[in-house]
Structure formats: structure tokens, C-alpha cells
C-alpha positions, 0 to 999 in steps of 0.5 A, a space after each residue: 355260242 351255237 348248239 351242236 346237232 346232238 344238243 338240238 336233237 335232245 332239245 327237240 325230243 324233250 320239247 314234245 313232252 314240255 309243250 304237252 304240259 306248257 301251262 303247268 311248266 310255265 306256271 311252276 317256273 314263274 312260281 319258282 322265280 317269284 318265290 326265289 327272286 321276289 324282286 322280279 315281281 315288280 314287273 307285274 303289279 297288275 297281275 295276281 301272282 299268288 301260286 296257281 292264280 289265273 294270271 300266273 297260268 296265262 303268263 306261264 303259258 306265254 313264257 313257254 309258248 315263246 320258248 316254243 317259238 325259239 325251239 321251232 326256229 332253233 337255227 334262228 332263235 334271234 329272229 324268232 325272239 326279236 319282237 319279244 326282245 324289243 318289247 322287254 327292252 324298250 317298252 317293259 324295260 325289264 332288267 336283263 338279269 331276270 332272263 337268266 333267273 327265269 332260265 334257271 327256274 325253267 331248267 329246274 322245273 323241266 328237270 323236276 317234271 322229267 327226271 328220267 329224260 333229264 340226263 347230264 346231256 339233256 341238262 347241258 343242252 337245255 342249259 346252253 339253249 336257255 343261255 342262248 335264249 337269254 342272250 337273244 332277249 338281252 340283245 336290244 339292251 346293248 
């Protein structure tokens, strides 16, 4: 699966707005993930996962920063996220389905923050992009 030129343009244009609110969007996406899929909390026993906690804000910013790495290397997402994929597969041993769950939460969060920009085309492009990111992150599991 690859992105079209039009999809890349949509992703890059919305990314500027997302990155300006990286910590807020990352935190909210994680809050949404943990509220909707509480089983995902098992990977974070060492963090305070209450809404708005400092731990949640820091990790949320890391999630969006990693997404930024994928956006910056949109032509080589696998290369940009290779180390992160290895970390999650071999060291953290995260269930790969969690990447899809987080992708959905990110999609909903972005849509709620930028409703005017989140057109049907933007939704399609971001859904496809996040699917690619999820696939890349699960590559080491195969």
C-alpha cells in the first residue's frame, strides 16, 4: 500500500497544524485509547494514566513525535520507524493490534481538533497513512 501524491499533500498540510498541538493531541489520543480499550493500560504499569497526568502528556508527545518522523520520511516510513518497531516487538512485546487501536484514536482526535480541515479526502488519506504506520510497526512481528 502506498500513498498517492494527493494523499501525501493532504497529510503534509494537516501535519503542520497537528505538530503545533502535538502534546495535546497525543495526550488526548492516549486518553481515548485507555478509556475505550482499557486492556491497553497493561503495557504502562509504571505510568500514571489518569487523564491529564504528566506521564500521559510526555508519552502522548512521544507518540506524535514518532508520527512526525513518519510524516517527515513519508517516502520511507519503514526506515523512519524501524527502531521503534524493533523496540515494541522485541523489548516491550506490545500486542500488534494495539497499533490499530491507537491509530483509530489518533484519527478521531485529529478529526475533532480540525473539523474544517478533516474532509472526506483528509479522512481517507490519514486513515491510509495511519494504516501504513501500523503495518510498519508490526513488521518485526512477522
